[in-house]
ROMIVEX-879425 format. One line per 5 residues: their letters; for each residue x, y negated, z of C-alpha. Coordinates in nm, 2 decimals, padded with zeros to 4 digits, always signed. Layout:
N
a) X/Y/Z  ...
This chain:
565
mrrpr) +07.54/-09.54/+02.93  +07.44/-09.23/+02.73  +07.52/-09.22/+02.37  +07.24/-09.13/+02.12  +07.25/-08.77/+01.98
salig) +07.34/-08.90/+01.63  +07.65/-09.08/+01.76  +07.76/-08.77/+01.94  +07.72/-08.57/+01.62  +07.94/-08.83/+01.45
llafg) +08.20/-08.80/+01.71  +08.20/-08.43/+01.68  +08.24/-08.45/+01.30  +08.54/-08.69/+01.34  +08.68/-08.46/+01.61
lvvas) +08.68/-08.17/+01.36  +08.85/-08.39/+01.10  +09.13/-08.47/+01.35  +09.15/-08.11/+01.47  +09.19/-07.98/+01.11
dvayf) +09.46/-08.24/+01.04  +09.65/-08.16/+01.35  +09.64/-07.78/+01.28  +09.76/-07.83/+00.93  +10.04/-08.06/+01.03
aiiyv) +10.15/-07.82/+01.30  +10.17/-07.53/+01.04  +10.38/-07.74/+00.80  +10.59/-07.97/+01.02  +10.62/-07.78/+01.35
fgvdp) +10.62/-07.41/+01.26  +10.78/-07.48/+00.92  +10.54/-07.26/+00.72  +10.59/-07.30/+00.34  +10.27/-07.45/+00.21
qapsa) +10.33/-07.29/-00.12  +10.34/-06.94/+00.03  +10.04/-06.73/-00.07  +09.88/-06.72/+00.28  +09.51/-06.72/+00.35
vnavf) +09.56/-06.91/+00.67  +09.77/-07.17/+00.48  +09.50/-07.21/+00.22  +09.22/-07.23/+00.47  +09.38/-07.51/+00.67
rmlti) +09.48/-07.70/+00.36  +09.12/-07.69/+00.24  +08.99/-07.79/+00.58  +09.19/-08.11/+00.58  +09.03/-08.19/+00.24
wmpav) +08.67/-08.09/+00.30  +08.62/-08.19/+00.67  +08.64/-08.56/+00.58  +08.38/-08.50/+00.31  +08.16/-08.33/+00.56
afwva) +08.20/-08.62/+00.80  +08.11/-08.87/+00.53  +07.78/-08.68/+00.45  +07.70/-08.66/+00.82  +07.75/-09.04/+00.84
aalat) +07.53/-09.09/+00.53  +07.26/-08.87/+00.67  +07.25/-09.03/+01.01  +07.32/-09.40/+00.91  +07.05/-09.63/+01.04
trrmp) +07.04/-09.88/+00.75  +07.23/-09.98/+00.44  +07.37/-09.64/+00.38  +07.45/-09.69/+00.01  +07.82/-09.77/+00.06
vilaa) +07.86/-09.46/+00.27  +07.69/-09.24/+00.02  +07.91/-09.37/-00.26  +08.22/-09.32/-00.05  +08.10/-08.97/+00.04
lavts) +08.06/-08.90/-00.33  +08.42/-09.03/-00.39  +08.57/-08.81/-00.12  +08.37/-08.51/-00.23  +08.48/-08.56/-00.59
wasga) +08.85/-08.58/-00.48  +08.80/-08.27/-00.26  +08.65/-08.08/-00.55  +08.94/-08.18/-00.77  +09.19/-08.07/-00.51
liynl) +09.00/-07.74/-00.47  +09.01/-07.67/-00.85  +09.37/-07.77/-00.87  +09.47/-07.53/-00.59  +09.27/-07.25/-00.75
lkgsn) +09.45/-07.31/-01.08  +09.78/-07.35/-00.90  +09.73/-07.01/-00.73  +09.69/-06.83/-01.06  +09.93/-07.03/-01.27
advps) +10.26/-07.20/-01.16  +10.21/-07.49/-01.40  +09.86/-07.65/-01.41  +09.78/-07.77/-01.76  +09.72/-08.14/-01.82
papsd) +09.45/-08.24/-01.86  +09.27/-07.99/-01.63  +08.92/-07.96/-01.49  +09.05/-08.09/-01.16  +09.11/-08.43/-01.33
igyla) +08.74/-08.48/-01.35  +08.71/-08.48/-00.97  +09.01/-08.70/-00.93  +08.90/-08.96/-01.18  +08.54/-08.96/-01.03
fyafm) +08.70/-09.05/-00.69  +08.81/-09.39/-00.83  +08.48/-09.46/-00.99  +08.27/-09.38/-00.68  +08.52/-09.57/-00.45
vaafi) +08.50/-09.88/-00.66  +08.12/-09.86/-00.65  +08.14/-09.82/-00.27  +08.35/-10.14/-00.26  +08.09/-10.32/-00.47
algsi) +07.80/-10.20/-00.25  +07.97/-10.29/+00.07  +08.08/-10.63/-00.07  +07.72/-10.71/-00.17  +07.61/-10.65/+00.18
ltrra) +07.87/-10.86/+00.36  +07.93/-11.14/+00.11  +07.60/-11.24/-00.04  +07.70/-11.60/-00.07  +08.07/-11.63/-00.08
mvpva) +08.20/-11.98/-00.14  +08.42/-12.05/-00.44  +08.75/-12.09/-00.24  +08.69/-11.76/-00.07  +08.62/-11.59/-00.40
leavi) +08.93/-11.74/-00.55  +09.14/-11.62/-00.26  +09.01/-11.27/-00.32  +09.11/-11.29/-00.69  +09.45/-11.43/-00.59
aslgt) +09.51/-11.15/-00.34  +09.40/-10.89/-00.60  +09.62/-11.02/-00.88  +09.92/-11.08/-00.66  +09.90/-10.73/-00.52
asvll) +09.85/-10.58/-00.87  +10.16/-10.76/-01.00  +10.38/-10.61/-00.72  +10.24/-10.26/-00.76  +10.29/-10.27/-01.14
vlvqp) +10.66/-10.34/-01.07  +10.67/-10.05/-00.83  +10.50/-09.80/-01.07  +10.69/-09.92/-01.38  +10.89/-09.60/-01.39
lldea) +10.57/-09.40/-01.41  +10.43/-09.62/-01.68  +10.76/-09.59/-01.88  +10.75/-09.21/-01.84  +10.39/-09.19/-01.95
trrsd) +10.46/-09.39/-02.27  +10.75/-09.16/-02.35  +10.54/-08.84/-02.34  +10.46/-08.69/-02.68  +10.14/-08.51/-02.58
tlerp) +09.85/-08.73/-02.70  +09.62/-08.59/-02.43  +09.86/-08.59/-02.14  +10.00/-08.94/-02.21  +09.68/-09.15/-02.14
ltliy) +09.60/-08.93/-01.84  +09.95/-08.98/-01.69  +09.92/-09.35/-01.76  +09.57/-09.39/-01.61  +09.64/-09.25/-01.26
plldv) +09.89/-09.51/-01.15  +09.69/-09.79/-01.31  +09.38/-09.67/-01.12  +09.58/-09.67/-00.80  +09.69/-10.02/-00.87
vlvai) +09.33/-10.13/-00.94  +09.21/-09.97/-00.62  +09.47/-10.13/-00.40  +09.43/-10.47/-00.57  +09.05/-10.45/-00.50
tagfa) +09.13/-10.36/-00.14  +09.36/-10.66/-00.10  +09.10/-10.89/-00.24  +08.84/-10.73/-00.02  +09.06/-10.77/+00.29
snpav) +09.12/-11.14/+00.21  +08.75/-11.24/+00.26  +08.68/-11.36/+00.62  +08.32/-11.25/+00.59  +08.44/-10.90/+00.53
tatrr) +08.72/-10.88/+00.78  +08.50/-11.01/+01.06  +08.29/-10.69/+01.05  +08.32/-10.39/+01.28  +08.56/-10.11/+01.17
iwwfv) +08.63/-10.27/+00.83  +09.00/-10.25/+00.88  +08.98/-09.87/+00.92  +08.83/-09.87/+00.56  +09.11/-10.09/+00.43
agiav) +09.38/-09.89/+00.61  +09.23/-09.56/+00.49  +09.24/-09.68/+00.12  +09.59/-09.82/+00.16  +09.73/-09.50/+00.32
fvatd) +09.56/-09.28/+00.06  +09.67/-09.47/-00.24  +10.02/-09.53/-00.11  +10.05/-09.15/-00.07  +09.92/-09.10/-00.42
layal) +10.18/-09.34/-00.56  +10.46/-09.19/-00.35  +10.37/-08.84/-00.48  +10.37/-08.96/-00.84  +10.71/-09.14/-00.81
lsegg) +10.87/-08.84/-00.63  +10.72/-08.60/-00.89  +10.85/-08.81/-01.18  +11.20/-08.80/-01.03  +11.17/-08.43/-00.96
dyrag) +11.21/-08.49/-00.58  +10.87/-08.38/-00.47  +10.82/-08.04/-00.30  +10.50/-07.91/-00.13  +10.53/-07.96/+00.25
nwidg) +10.71/-08.30/+00.20  +10.63/-08.57/+00.46  +10.40/-08.75/+00.22  +10.16/-08.46/+00.22  +10.03/-08.59/+00.55
gwpig) +09.92/-08.92/+00.39  +09.61/-08.79/+00.22  +09.46/-08.63/+00.53  +09.54/-08.94/+00.74  +09.39/-09.17/+00.48
lalla) +09.07/-08.96/+00.46  +09.05/-08.95/+00.84  +09.06/-09.33/+00.86  +08.79/-09.36/+00.60  +08.58/-09.10/+00.79
wwalg) +08.61/-09.30/+01.11  +08.49/-09.61/+00.92  +08.19/-09.42/+00.77  +08.09/-09.28/+01.10  +08.05/-09.64/+01.23
fidsa) +07.74/-09.67/+01.02  +07.56/-09.42/+01.25  +07.54/-09.67/+01.53  +07.44/-09.97/+01.32  +07.49/-10.14/+00.99
pkltt) +07.80/-10.36/+00.95  +07.77/-10.67/+01.16  +07.99/-10.98/+01.21  +08.19/-11.00/+01.52  +08.31/-11.29/+01.73
snstt) +08.67/-11.20/+01.72  +08.91/-11.44/+01.55  +09.19/-11.19/+01.53  +09.05/-10.99/+01.24  +08.96/-11.30/+01.03
algli) +09.32/-11.43/+01.09  +09.45/-11.10/+00.95  +09.23/-11.15/+00.65  +09.38/-11.49/+00.58  +09.73/-11.33/+00.56
apvfs) +09.64/-11.13/+00.25  +09.62/-11.42/-00.01  +09.93/-11.58/+00.14  +10.13/-11.26/+00.12  +10.00/-11.20/-00.23
vvaai) +10.12/-11.54/-00.35  +10.47/-11.49/-00.19  +10.48/-11.14/-00.35  +10.39/-11.28/-00.69  +10.67/-11.54/-00.66
gvlvy) +10.90/-11.25/-00.58  +10.79/-11.07/-00.89  +10.87/-11.37/-01.11  +11.21/-11.40/-00.95  +11.28/-11.03/-00.99
asqrp) +11.16/-11.06/-01.36  +11.42/-11.33/-01.42  +11.69/-11.07/-01.33  +11.55/-10.74/-01.45  +11.32/-10.62/-01.72
vhiva) +10.96/-10.61/-01.59  +10.64/-10.50/-01.76  +10.48/-10.80/-01.93  +10.14/-10.74/-01.75  +10.31/-10.77/-01.41
vvlat) +10.47/-11.10/-01.51  +10.13/-11.23/-01.65  +09.95/-11.13/-01.33  +10.21/-11.29/-01.11  +10.20/-11.61/-01.31
vtvgl) +09.82/-11.63/-01.30  +09.83/-11.57/-00.92  +10.07/-11.85/-00.86  +09.88/-12.08/-01.09  +09.54/-12.01/-00.93
taipv) +09.68/-12.10/-00.59  +09.64/-12.47/-00.67  +09.26/-12.44/-00.72  +09.16/-12.33/-00.36  +09.42/-12.58/-00.22
ltrqt) +09.27/-12.87/-00.42  +08.92/-12.75/-00.34  +09.00/-12.73/+00.03  +09.16/-13.07/+00.02  +08.85/-13.22/-00.13
llsrv) +08.62/-13.05/+00.13  +08.86/-13.15/+00.41  +08.85/-13.51/+00.29  +08.47/-13.51/+00.29  +08.46/-13.35/+00.63
vngqt) +08.71/-13.60/+00.78  +08.52/-13.90/+00.62  +08.20/-13.76/+00.76  +08.34/-13.71/+01.10  +08.49/-14.06/+01.10
rvlse) +08.15/-14.21/+01.01  +07.98/-14.00/+01.28  +08.23/-14.10/+01.55  +08.19/-14.46/+01.45  +07.82/-14.44/+01.49
lreld) +07.85/-14.25/+01.82  +08.09/-14.52/+01.95  +07.84/-14.79/+01.85  +07.55/-14.60/+02.02  +07.76/-14.55/+02.33
eskse) +07.84/-14.92/+02.35  +07.47/-15.00/+02.29  +07.38/-14.76/+02.57  +07.63/-14.92/+02.81  +07.51/-15.27/+02.73
mittl) +07.15/-15.16/+02.77  +07.22/-14.99/+03.11  +07.41/-15.30/+03.23  +07.13/-15.53/+03.12  +06.86/-15.30/+03.29
nhemr) +07.07/-15.28/+03.60  +07.09/-15.66/+03.62  +06.72/-15.71/+03.54  +06.61/-15.44/+03.79  +06.85/-15.52/+04.07
tplts) +06.73/-15.88/+04.11  +06.36/-15.80/+04.16  +06.44/-15.49/+04.37  +06.66/-15.70/+04.60  +06.38/-15.95/+04.63
ilgyl) +06.12/-15.67/+04.70  +06.34/-15.52/+04.97  +06.41/-15.86/+05.13  +06.04/-15.95/+05.15  +05.95/-15.60/+05.27
eivrd) +06.19/-15.64/+05.56  +06.05/-15.99/+05.64  +05.69/-15.86/+05.63  +05.76/-15.56/+05.85  +05.95/-15.77/+06.10
ggggd) +05.64/-15.99/+06.14  +05.76/-16.29/+05.94  +05.41/-16.32/+05.78  +05.22/-16.24/+06.09  +05.11/-15.92/+06.26
iprea) +05.03/-15.62/+06.04  +04.83/-15.31/+06.14  +05.03/-14.99/+06.21  +04.87/-14.81/+05.91  +04.98/-15.09/+05.68
demlg) +05.34/-15.09/+05.83  +05.36/-14.71/+05.75  +05.25/-14.78/+05.39  +05.51/-15.06/+05.36  +05.77/-14.81/+05.50
avehs) +05.69/-14.57/+05.21  +05.71/-14.86/+04.96  +06.05/-14.96/+05.11  +06.18/-14.60/+05.09  +06.08/-14.58/+04.72
arrlh) +06.23/-14.92/+04.65  +06.56/-14.83/+04.81  +06.57/-14.50/+04.62  +06.51/-14.68/+04.29  +06.78/-14.93/+04.39
sivde) +07.02/-14.64/+04.45  +06.94/-14.49/+04.11  +07.01/-14.82/+03.94  +07.35/-14.84/+04.12  +07.44/-14.48/+04.02
mlilt) +07.36/-14.55/+03.66  +07.58/-14.85/+03.66  +07.87/-14.66/+03.82  +07.83/-14.38/+03.56  +07.84/-14.63/+03.28
rldsh) +08.16/-14.79/+03.42  +08.31/-14.44/+03.47  +08.24/-14.36/+03.10  +08.40/-14.69/+02.99  +08.69/-14.66/+03.23
dlgve) +08.59/-14.99/+03.39  +08.51/-14.89/+03.74  +08.75/-15.14/+03.89  +08.94/-14.93/+04.14  +09.21/-15.09/+04.36
mepvn) +09.48/-14.83/+04.43  +09.66/-14.84/+04.76  +09.77/-14.60/+05.03  +09.46/-14.50/+05.23  +09.40/-14.26/+05.51
vgdia) +09.14/-14.00/+05.41  +09.09/-13.90/+05.78  +08.97/-14.26/+05.85  +08.74/-14.25/+05.55  +08.60/-13.91/+05.67
srvvs) +08.55/-14.05/+06.03  +08.36/-14.35/+05.89  +08.14/-14.13/+05.67  +08.05/-13.90/+05.96  +07.97/-14.20/+06.19
qlapi) +07.74/-14.34/+05.92  +07.56/-14.01/+05.87  +07.54/-13.91/+06.24  +07.20/-14.07/+06.30  +07.05/-13.91/+05.99
aegrg) +07.19/-13.56/+06.09  +07.07/-13.60/+06.44  +06.72/-13.69/+06.32  +06.71/-13.38/+06.11  +06.84/-13.16/+06.39
vllql) +07.17/-13.09/+06.21  +07.50/-13.06/+06.39  +07.76/-13.28/+06.21  +08.12/-13.21/+06.30  +08.46/-13.35/+06.20
hlden) +08.79/-13.18/+06.20  +09.10/-13.38/+06.12  +09.46/-13.28/+06.06  +09.68/-13.55/+06.21  +09.97/-13.46/+05.98
aplvl) +09.77/-13.53/+05.66  +09.96/-13.78/+05.44  +09.82/-14.09/+05.29  +09.64/-14.08/+04.95  +09.69/-14.34/+04.68
gddsr) +09.33/-14.45/+04.61  +09.04/-14.69/+04.65  +08.90/-14.68/+05.00  +08.55/-14.79/+04.90  +08.52/-14.55/+04.60
lghal) +08.66/-14.25/+04.79  +08.42/-14.33/+05.07  +08.13/-14.34/+04.82  +08.23/-13.99/+04.68  +08.27/-13.84/+05.03
ttvae) +07.94/-14.00/+05.15  +07.76/-13.85/+04.86  +07.89/-13.50/+04.92  +07.84/-13.51/+05.30  +07.49/-13.66/+05.26
navkf) +07.39/-13.39/+05.02  +07.51/-13.13/+05.28  +07.30/-13.28/+05.55  +07.00/-13.31/+05.32  +07.00/-12.95/+05.22
tpnrg) +07.07/-12.81/+05.57  +06.77/-12.71/+05.78  +06.70/-12.78/+06.14  +06.96/-12.63/+06.38  +07.21/-12.59/+06.10
svtvs) +07.55/-12.74/+06.09  +07.77/-12.95/+05.85  +08.15/-12.96/+05.90  +08.37/-13.22/+05.74  +08.74/-13.12/+05.75
vtvrk) +09.05/-13.30/+05.63  +09.36/-13.07/+05.60  +09.69/-13.06/+05.42  +09.86/-12.78/+05.23  +10.21/-12.75/+05.35
hlrpv) +10.39/-12.67/+05.03  +10.23/-12.89/+04.76  +10.11/-13.14/+05.02  +09.78/-13.23/+04.86  +09.51/-13.35/+05.10
vvtvt) +09.21/-13.12/+05.10  +08.86/-13.24/+05.22  +08.60/-12.97/+05.27  +08.24/-13.02/+05.35  +08.08/-12.69/+05.46
dtgmg) +07.71/-12.65/+05.54  +07.48/-12.37/+05.65  +07.20/-12.48/+05.42  +07.00/-12.31/+05.14  +07.30/-12.25/+04.91
vpadd) +07.31/-12.27/+04.54  +07.21/-11.99/+04.30  +07.51/-11.84/+04.12  +07.36/-11.92/+03.78  +07.34/-12.29/+03.88
lprlf) +07.68/-12.32/+04.03  +07.87/-12.39/+03.70  +07.64/-12.68/+03.62  +07.63/-12.84/+03.97  +07.83/-13.14/+03.87
erffr) +07.64/-13.21/+03.54  +07.44/-13.53/+03.52  +07.07/-13.51/+03.62  +07.12/-13.14/+03.70  +06.95/-13.01/+04.01
atnat) +06.96/-12.66/+04.14  +06.64/-12.46/+04.09  +06.59/-12.39/+04.46  +06.63/-12.76/+04.54  +06.36/-12.84/+04.28
qsavg) +06.13/-12.57/+04.41  +06.18/-12.70/+04.77  +06.09/-13.05/+04.65  +06.41/-13.20/+04.80  +06.45/-13.55/+04.66
gsglg) +06.74/-13.66/+04.45  +06.83/-13.80/+04.11  +07.09/-13.54/+04.02  +07.36/-13.81/+03.96  +07.54/-13.81/+04.29
lsiar) +07.77/-13.51/+04.25  +07.85/-13.62/+03.89  +07.96/-13.96/+04.02  +08.16/-13.80/+04.30  +08.34/-13.58/+04.05
givel) +08.42/-13.88/+03.83  +08.56/-14.08/+04.12  +08.77/-13.78/+04.25  +08.91/-13.72/+03.90  +08.98/-14.09/+03.86
hggri) +09.21/-14.04/+04.16  +09.39/-13.75/+04.00  +09.20/-13.50/+04.22  +08.96/-13.21/+04.17  +08.63/-13.11/+04.32
raesv) +08.47/-12.77/+04.32  +08.19/-12.59/+04.49  +08.16/-12.25/+04.65  +07.82/-12.12/+04.76  +07.63/-11.82/+04.87
lgegt) +07.25/-11.84/+04.83  +07.08/-11.85/+05.16  +07.40/-11.89/+05.36  +07.54/-12.23/+05.26  +07.78/-12.43/+05.04
tmiit) +08.13/-12.55/+05.06  +08.25/-12.85/+04.86  +08.63/-12.87/+04.82  +08.79/-13.20/+04.73  +09.17/-13.19/+04.65
lpsad) +09.36/-13.52/+04.63  +09.73/-13.57/+04.56  +09.92/-13.74/+04.84  +10.09/-14.08/+04.80  +10.43/-13.93/+04.89
């Protein structure tokens, strides 16, 4: 399948993102080049890792089919961050100490604003009608995550409050807080099943998580004086941006759509659970060490809010269970009424049908006097239809008894070979009349089967009669009884050279009232109940029945019954 040109352009853009990251990582980590060294090559590759994701975002925004607003806002966020990084590197090149605040802070701060707006735009697309429990779980996940992160960044907050510079203090304080807010929103976003069941959304979540985690690690190391350019955490920003770019390029093919996979929604359900556990951990930690009051409040609120969705779900679950119980009770009553109705109809129809068939036989035998040949043929058609109706009434009664587990089988050791011989003898005249060769192959070593001779005979007669009915003149039907040496089940196969069954119809062959399309088109008679009854009888004996067929070549019915050994 050929990809559209827009998709190929998107893949090319992502390939350039990956290539620039690999090249930069090779320079720093493989060749050991000092990233602080005043090298043009060094600077070019550093800027490529920053700006190539921005280019990929704008490619995705330009080629997106529909609902491109989240991508545009995310592109603005990445572009703002890249602009801030570019300004910072320019200032760093001319001055060892970049002043704070600096023009680069405008780009960095704009990144958070645009990314939050991208979250809102994407959430409005995917969760137009979020239920209250789902919304509460998102809040719980956000607050719990925020409480943990506040504990982690507390050294940064303490350092910021100790700074004497009135301009630098709020700026130093706001960066970790914005990181906390962004990760908290991401956690709440990831806890919504409607969001996590969409294509590529986890790339977006992972990209934000890696990016912000790198930012916080950088801030913590810098605060302790342990950060140096070329540190391992420098790879976090490019990797986070690459993950975000891969998510954005997914909009080129289509807008975000729900998937049928349960694995992503299961991952989404972990977020609120983890957040609650983490909030409890914060409270336990706060009982031993001094913790920022905001973190304690958020953790307390998180644990407190947990009761609301639990109670709401219990209420909804109670209503669902009560509703299902009521529906099951009504269905049971309907099923009992259906069984009673079928039993009554069977009785009311069987008696007149038996009378009709009896009188037809008397009339055709001359009991009422001689009848013309034409009249006898007409009465023969009437008798055929009456017997067919009688057979349908019997089949409906058997199905009803199968459903109610009241078929009345008498289990005893029986010889399936004898049953097959009897069935073949009964069907031989019919097969001969149709010009069909009916054969029987028996394995003398076949063990006995624990079952009802009459019911098993009914099932095998149905299968073999079907095979004869659907096999044309000069065709053949073979009934075989064999035994598998290891497991010792008895296997009965009925193979014909008839019309076969279409592959699409094969899975439904044993459904009630179902008839294969080619059988219907060929006007071959039948109620569509016989094979369903045969399956019910076989399964009642602990066996299995299945069909194999090739259209135009024939069908093989395979019945497997456990031995009585």
